[in-house]
PDB file of N, H, CA, C and O in Angstrom:
ATOM      1  N   ILE A   1      16.803  62.817  72.690  1.00  0.00           N
ATOM      2  CA  ILE A   1      17.864  63.067  71.721  1.00  0.00           C
ATOM      3  C   ILE A   1      18.379  64.473  71.952  1.00  0.00           C
ATOM      4  O   ILE A   1      17.614  65.432  72.048  1.00  0.00           O
ATOM      5  N   HIS A   2      19.697  64.571  72.040  1.00  0.00           N
ATOM      6  H   HIS A   2      20.319  63.792  71.963  1.00  0.00           H
ATOM      7  CA  HIS A   2      20.334  65.878  72.191  1.00  0.00           C
ATOM      8  C   HIS A   2      21.131  66.162  70.926  1.00  0.00           C
ATOM      9  O   HIS A   2      21.945  65.345  70.497  1.00  0.00           O
ATOM     10  N   VAL A   3      20.895  67.308  70.342  1.00  0.00           N
ATOM     11  H   VAL A   3      20.233  67.973  70.690  1.00  0.00           H
ATOM     12  CA  VAL A   3      21.618  67.693  69.131  1.00  0.00           C
ATOM     13  C   VAL A   3      22.574  68.816  69.488  1.00  0.00           C
ATOM     14  O   VAL A   3      22.172  69.837  70.046  1.00  0.00           O
ATOM     15  N   TYR A   4      23.850  68.616  69.157  1.00  0.00           N
ATOM     16  H   TYR A   4      24.176  67.787  68.703  1.00  0.00           H
ATOM     17  CA  TYR A   4      24.879  69.608  69.452  1.00  0.00           C
ATOM     18  C   TYR A   4      25.606  69.919  68.159  1.00  0.00           C
ATOM     19  O   TYR A   4      26.056  69.006  67.467  1.00  0.00           O
ATOM     20  N   GLY A   5      25.727  71.191  67.823  1.00  0.00           N
ATOM     21  H   GLY A   5      25.361  71.933  68.385  1.00  0.00           H
ATOM     22  CA  GLY A   5      26.300  71.581  66.541  1.00  0.00           C
ATOM     23  C   GLY A   5      27.806  71.549  66.469  1.00  0.00           C
ATOM     24  O   GLY A   5      28.362  71.636  65.374  1.00  0.00           O
ATOM     25  N   GLY A   6      28.495  71.427  67.597  1.00  0.00           N
ATOM     26  H   GLY A   6      28.044  71.356  68.487  1.00  0.00           H
ATOM     27  CA  GLY A   6      29.959  71.435  67.595  1.00  0.00           C
ATOM     28  C   GLY A   6      30.525  70.035  67.739  1.00  0.00           C
ATOM     29  O   GLY A   6      29.815  69.091  68.085  1.00  0.00           O
ATOM     30  N   ASN A   7      31.800  69.922  67.471  1.00  0.00           N
ATOM     31  H   ASN A   7      32.377  70.689  67.190  1.00  0.00           H
ATOM     32  CA  ASN A   7      32.514  68.665  67.676  1.00  0.00           C
ATOM     33  C   ASN A   7      33.003  68.662  69.115  1.00  0.00           C
ATOM     34  O   ASN A   7      33.961  69.363  69.443  1.00  0.00           O
ATOM     35  N   ILE A   8      32.368  67.893  69.966  1.00  0.00           N
ATOM     36  H   ILE A   8      31.591  67.324  69.699  1.00  0.00           H
ATOM     37  CA  ILE A   8      32.698  67.895  71.391  1.00  0.00           C
ATOM     38  C   ILE A   8      34.163  67.529  71.614  1.00  0.00           C
ATOM     39  O   ILE A   8      34.771  68.007  72.571  1.00  0.00           O
ATOM     40  N   GLY A   9      34.733  66.706  70.767  1.00  0.00           N
ATOM     41  H   GLY A   9      34.239  66.318  69.989  1.00  0.00           H
ATOM     42  CA  GLY A   9      36.138  66.327  70.890  1.00  0.00           C
ATOM     43  C   GLY A   9      37.097  67.324  70.282  1.00  0.00           C
ATOM     44  O   GLY A   9      38.300  67.063  70.242  1.00  0.00           O
ATOM     45  N   GLY A  10      36.604  68.470  69.803  1.00  0.00           N
ATOM     46  H   GLY A  10      35.627  68.682  69.836  1.00  0.00           H
ATOM     47  CA  GLY A  10      37.484  69.451  69.182  1.00  0.00           C
ATOM     48  C   GLY A  10      37.164  70.886  69.549  1.00  0.00           C
ATOM     49  O   GLY A  10      37.612  71.810  68.869  1.00  0.00           O
ATOM     50  N   VAL A  11      36.398  71.092  70.608  1.00  0.00           N
ATOM     51  H   VAL A  11      36.034  70.342  71.160  1.00  0.00           H
ATOM     52  CA  VAL A  11      36.016  72.437  71.018  1.00  0.00           C
ATOM     53  C   VAL A  11      37.091  73.018  71.927  1.00  0.00           C
ATOM     54  O   VAL A  11      37.477  72.407  72.923  1.00  0.00           O
ATOM     55  N   ARG A  12      37.560  74.188  71.576  1.00  0.00           N
ATOM     56  H   ARG A  12      37.247  74.685  70.766  1.00  0.00           H
ATOM     57  CA  ARG A  12      38.546  74.869  72.426  1.00  0.00           C
ATOM     58  C   ARG A  12      37.826  75.462  73.634  1.00  0.00           C
ATOM     59  O   ARG A  12      36.806  76.138  73.501  1.00  0.00           O
ATOM     60  N   ARG A  13      38.377  75.195  74.804  1.00  0.00           N
ATOM     61  H   ARG A  13      39.205  74.646  74.912  1.00  0.00           H
ATOM     62  CA  ARG A  13      37.794  75.665  76.063  1.00  0.00           C
ATOM     63  C   ARG A  13      38.898  76.261  76.920  1.00  0.00           C
ATOM     64  O   ARG A  13      40.058  76.302  76.512  1.00  0.00           O
ATOM     65  N   ALA A  14      38.536  76.719  78.098  1.00  0.00           N
ATOM     66  H   ALA A  14      37.593  76.686  78.430  1.00  0.00           H
ATOM     67  CA  ALA A  14      39.533  77.257  79.016  1.00  0.00           C
ATOM     68  C   ALA A  14      39.095  76.992  80.447  1.00  0.00           C
ATOM     69  O   ALA A  14      37.905  76.949  80.760  1.00  0.00           O
ATOM     70  N   VAL A  15      40.080  76.818  81.297  1.00  0.00           N
ATOM     71  H   VAL A  15      41.047  76.853  81.043  1.00  0.00           H
ATOM     72  CA  VAL A  15      39.855  76.785  82.739  1.00  0.00           C
ATOM     73  C   VAL A  15      40.687  77.913  83.327  1.00  0.00           C
ATOM     74  O   VAL A  15      41.573  78.454  82.665  1.00  0.00           O
ATOM     75  N   TYR A  16      40.399  78.257  84.557  1.00  0.00           N
ATOM     76  H   TYR A  16      39.680  77.818  85.094  1.00  0.00           H
ATOM     77  CA  TYR A  16      41.095  79.364  85.204  1.00  0.00           C
ATOM     78  C   TYR A  16      41.773  78.872  86.472  1.00  0.00           C
ATOM     79  O   TYR A  16      41.169  78.180  87.291  1.00  0.00           O
ATOM     80  N   THR A  17      43.031  79.241  86.618  1.00  0.00           N
ATOM     81  H   THR A  17      43.521  79.803  85.953  1.00  0.00           H
ATOM     82  CA  THR A  17      43.795  78.854  87.800  1.00  0.00           C
ATOM     83  C   THR A  17      43.335  79.685  88.991  1.00  0.00           C
ATOM     84  O   THR A  17      42.655  80.695  88.804  1.00  0.00           O
ATOM     85  N   PRO A  18      43.688  79.286  90.212  1.00  0.00           N
ATOM     86  CA  PRO A  18      43.340  80.093  91.384  1.00  0.00           C
ATOM     87  C   PRO A  18      43.898  81.518  91.311  1.00  0.00           C
ATOM     88  O   PRO A  18      43.367  82.434  91.940  1.00  0.00           O
ATOM     89  N   GLU A  19      44.969  81.694  90.541  1.00  0.00           N
ATOM     90  H   GLU A  19      45.400  80.950  90.030  1.00  0.00           H
ATOM     91  CA  GLU A  19      45.552  83.025  90.386  1.00  0.00           C
ATOM     92  C   GLU A  19      44.825  83.854  89.329  1.00  0.00           C
ATOM     93  O   GLU A  19      45.135  85.031  89.147  1.00  0.00           O
ATOM     94  N   GLY A  20      43.869  83.255  88.636  1.00  0.00           N
ATOM     95  H   GLY A  20      43.617  82.298  88.784  1.00  0.00           H
ATOM     96  CA  GLY A  20      43.112  83.965  87.614  1.00  0.00           C
ATOM     97  C   GLY A  20      43.684  83.849  86.212  1.00  0.00           C
ATOM     98  O   GLY A  20      43.213  84.521  85.294  1.00  0.00           O
ATOM     99  N   LEU A  21      44.697  83.003  86.034  1.00  0.00           N
ATOM    100  H   LEU A  21      45.080  82.458  86.780  1.00  0.00           H
ATOM    101  CA  LEU A  21      45.280  82.825  84.708  1.00  0.00           C
ATOM    102  C   LEU A  21      44.416  81.885  83.875  1.00  0.00           C
ATOM    103  O   LEU A  21      43.804  80.953  84.395  1.00  0.00           O
ATOM    104  N   VAL A  22      44.381  82.149  82.578  1.00  0.00           N
ATOM    105  H   VAL A  22      44.879  82.907  82.156  1.00  0.00           H
ATOM    106  CA  VAL A  22      43.611  81.314  81.661  1.00  0.00           C
ATOM    107  C   VAL A  22      44.473  80.148  81.206  1.00  0.00           C
ATOM    108  O   VAL A  22      45.619  80.342  80.802  1.00  0.00           O
ATOM    109  N   LYS A  23      43.933  78.946  81.269  1.00  0.00           N
ATOM    110  H   LYS A  23      43.002  78.788  81.597  1.00  0.00           H
ATOM    111  CA  LYS A  23      44.632  77.754  80.799  1.00  0.00           C
ATOM    112  C   LYS A  23      43.772  77.099  79.710  1.00  0.00           C
ATOM    113  O   LYS A  23      42.829  76.371  80.020  1.00  0.00           O
ATOM    114  N   PRO A  24      44.100  77.359  78.426  1.00  0.00           N
ATOM    115  CA  PRO A  24      43.286  76.794  77.351  1.00  0.00           C
ATOM    116  C   PRO A  24      43.545  75.302  77.154  1.00  0.00           C
ATOM    117  O   PRO A  24      44.634  74.808  77.447  1.00  0.00           O
ATOM    118  N   PHE A  25      42.542  74.596  76.657  1.00  0.00           N
ATOM    119  H   PHE A  25      41.658  74.998  76.418  1.00  0.00           H
ATOM    120  CA  PHE A  25      42.685  73.177  76.334  1.00  0.00           C
ATOM    121  C   PHE A  25      41.614  72.789  75.325  1.00  0.00           C
ATOM    122  O   PHE A  25      40.641  73.516  75.127  1.00  0.00           O
ATOM    123  N   VAL A  26      41.800  71.653  74.699  1.00  0.00           N
ATOM    124  H   VAL A  26      42.590  71.062  74.860  1.00  0.00           H
ATOM    125  CA  VAL A  26      40.786  71.061  73.829  1.00  0.00           C
ATOM    126  C   VAL A  26      40.302  69.803  74.526  1.00  0.00           C
ATOM    127  O   VAL A  26      41.073  68.875  74.772  1.00  0.00           O
ATOM    128  N   SER A  27      39.021  69.785  74.840  1.00  0.00           N
ATOM    129  H   SER A  27      38.395  70.539  74.640  1.00  0.00           H
ATOM    130  CA  SER A  27      38.486  68.623  75.538  1.00  0.00           C
ATOM    131  C   SER A  27      38.432  67.426  74.606  1.00  0.00           C
ATOM    132  O   SER A  27      38.312  67.578  73.390  1.00  0.00           O
ATOM    133  N   GLY A  28      38.519  66.265  75.169  1.00  0.00           N
ATOM    134  H   GLY A  28      38.616  66.141  76.157  1.00  0.00           H
ATOM    135  CA  GLY A  28      38.459  65.041  74.378  1.00  0.00           C
ATOM    136  C   GLY A  28      37.596  64.011  75.064  1.00  0.00           C
ATOM    137  O   GLY A  28      37.159  64.199  76.199  1.00  0.00           O
ATOM    138  N   TYR A  29      37.360  62.943  74.378  1.00  0.00           N
ATOM    139  H   TYR A  29      37.715  62.790  73.455  1.00  0.00           H
ATOM    140  CA  TYR A  29      36.636  61.824  74.949  1.00  0.00           C
ATOM    141  C   TYR A  29      37.136  60.561  74.295  1.00  0.00           C
ATOM    142  O   TYR A  29      37.762  60.609  73.236  1.00  0.00           O
ATOM    143  N   SER A  30      36.868  59.446  74.907  1.00  0.00           N
ATOM    144  H   SER A  30      36.358  59.407  75.767  1.00  0.00           H
ATOM    145  CA  SER A  30      37.358  58.180  74.365  1.00  0.00           C
ATOM    146  C   SER A  30      36.201  57.209  74.172  1.00  0.00           C
ATOM    147  O   SER A  30      35.168  57.292  74.836  1.00  0.00           O
ATOM    148  N   ASN A  31      36.408  56.313  73.264  1.00  0.00           N
ATOM    149  H   ASN A  31      37.247  56.246  72.725  1.00  0.00           H
ATOM    150  CA  ASN A  31      35.430  55.279  72.980  1.00  0.00           C
ATOM    151  C   ASN A  31      36.202  53.989  72.748  1.00  0.00           C
ATOM    152  O   ASN A  31      36.975  53.904  71.793  1.00  0.00           O
ATOM    153  N   ARG A  32      36.016  52.996  73.585  1.00  0.00           N
ATOM    154  H   ARG A  32      35.388  53.065  74.360  1.00  0.00           H
ATOM    155  CA  ARG A  32      36.780  51.748  73.481  1.00  0.00           C
ATOM    156  C   ARG A  32      36.434  50.943  72.241  1.00  0.00           C
ATOM    157  O   ARG A  32      37.262  50.167  71.764  1.00  0.00           O
ATOM    158  N   HIS A  33      35.248  51.107  71.715  1.00  0.00           N
ATOM    159  H   HIS A  33      34.576  51.738  72.102  1.00  0.00           H
ATOM    160  CA  HIS A  33      34.769  50.235  70.648  1.00  0.00           C
ATOM    161  C   HIS A  33      34.992  50.774  69.239  1.00  0.00           C
ATOM    162  O   HIS A  33      35.181  49.989  68.309  1.00  0.00           O
ATOM    163  N   LEU A  34      34.976  52.068  69.061  1.00  0.00           N
ATOM    164  H   LEU A  34      34.823  52.705  69.816  1.00  0.00           H
ATOM    165  CA  LEU A  34      35.094  52.651  67.737  1.00  0.00           C
ATOM    166  C   LEU A  34      35.998  53.874  67.822  1.00  0.00           C
ATOM    167  O   LEU A  34      35.741  54.752  68.645  1.00  0.00           O
ATOM    168  N   PRO A  35      37.037  53.968  67.013  1.00  0.00           N
ATOM    169  CA  PRO A  35      37.921  55.130  67.071  1.00  0.00           C
ATOM    170  C   PRO A  35      37.157  56.413  66.764  1.00  0.00           C
ATOM    171  O   PRO A  35      36.290  56.447  65.892  1.00  0.00           O
ATOM    172  N   ASN A  36      37.493  57.444  67.486  1.00  0.00           N
ATOM    173  H   ASN A  36      38.198  57.417  68.195  1.00  0.00           H
ATOM    174  CA  ASN A  36      36.871  58.744  67.259  1.00  0.00           C
ATOM    175  C   ASN A  36      37.772  59.536  66.319  1.00  0.00           C
ATOM    176  O   ASN A  36      38.733  60.161  66.768  1.00  0.00           O
ATOM    177  N   ILE A  37      37.478  59.518  65.037  1.00  0.00           N
ATOM    178  H   ILE A  37      36.697  59.010  64.673  1.00  0.00           H
ATOM    179  CA  ILE A  37      38.348  60.177  64.058  1.00  0.00           C
ATOM    180  C   ILE A  37      38.234  61.693  64.098  1.00  0.00           C
ATOM    181  O   ILE A  37      39.036  62.384  63.469  1.00  0.00           O
ATOM    182  N   TRP A  38      37.261  62.224  64.817  1.00  0.00           N
ATOM    183  H   TRP A  38      36.609  61.664  65.328  1.00  0.00           H
ATOM    184  CA  TRP A  38      37.092  63.670  64.895  1.00  0.00           C
ATOM    185  C   TRP A  38      37.720  64.269  66.148  1.00  0.00           C
ATOM    186  O   TRP A  38      37.670  65.487  66.319  1.00  0.00           O
ATOM    187  N   ASP A  39      38.306  63.468  67.026  1.00  0.00           N
ATOM    188  H   ASP A  39      38.347  62.478  66.887  1.00  0.00           H
ATOM    189  CA  ASP A  39      38.883  63.966  68.280  1.00  0.00           C
ATOM    190  C   ASP A  39      40.156  64.741  67.990  1.00  0.00           C
ATOM    191  O   ASP A  39      41.147  64.165  67.540  1.00  0.00           O
ATOM    192  N   LEU A  40      40.134  66.035  68.242  1.00  0.00           N
ATOM    193  H   LEU A  40      39.329  66.503  68.607  1.00  0.00           H
ATOM    194  CA  LEU A  40      41.284  66.903  67.990  1.00  0.00           C
ATOM    195  C   LEU A  40      42.076  67.195  69.254  1.00  0.00           C
ATOM    196  O   LEU A  40      43.044  67.954  69.203  1.00  0.00           O
ATOM    197  N   SER A  41      41.691  66.612  70.395  1.00  0.00           N
ATOM    198  H   SER A  41      40.905  65.995  70.436  1.00  0.00           H
ATOM    199  CA  SER A  41      42.343  66.959  71.659  1.00  0.00           C
ATOM    200  C   SER A  41      43.804  66.550  71.704  1.00  0.00           C
ATOM    201  O   SER A  41      44.565  67.148  72.464  1.00  0.00           O
ATOM    202  N   LYS A  42      44.230  65.570  70.936  1.00  0.00           N
ATOM    203  H   LYS A  42      43.611  65.084  70.319  1.00  0.00           H
ATOM    204  CA  LYS A  42      45.627  65.131  70.947  1.00  0.00           C
ATOM    205  C   LYS A  42      46.482  65.898  69.943  1.00  0.00           C
ATOM    206  O   LYS A  42      47.693  65.691  69.880  1.00  0.00           O
ATOM    207  N   ASP A  43      45.861  66.788  69.151  1.00  0.00           N
ATOM    208  H   ASP A  43      44.876  66.957  69.202  1.00  0.00           H
ATOM    209  CA  ASP A  43      46.597  67.568  68.156  1.00  0.00           C
ATOM    210  C   ASP A  43      47.341  68.742  68.774  1.00  0.00           C
ATOM    211  O   ASP A  43      48.222  69.318  68.135  1.00  0.00           O
ATOM    212  N   ASN A  44      47.003  69.106  70.004  1.00  0.00           N
ATOM    213  H   ASN A  44      46.288  68.638  70.523  1.00  0.00           H
ATOM    214  CA  ASN A  44      47.616  70.303  70.620  1.00  0.00           C
ATOM    215  C   ASN A  44      48.604  69.932  71.673  1.00  0.00           C
ATOM    216  O   ASN A  44      49.208  70.810  72.289  1.00  0.00           O
TER     217      ASN A  44
END
């Protein structure tokens, strides 16, 4: 069992371009069987 205190579908993260620029995003995930009502990745 893994316990994680954050909402994985709503955590703000960043990636870096080859030029060193920061590109922020909110990661998301999908579930075919049950809607993920906590997924904030489509809000941005």
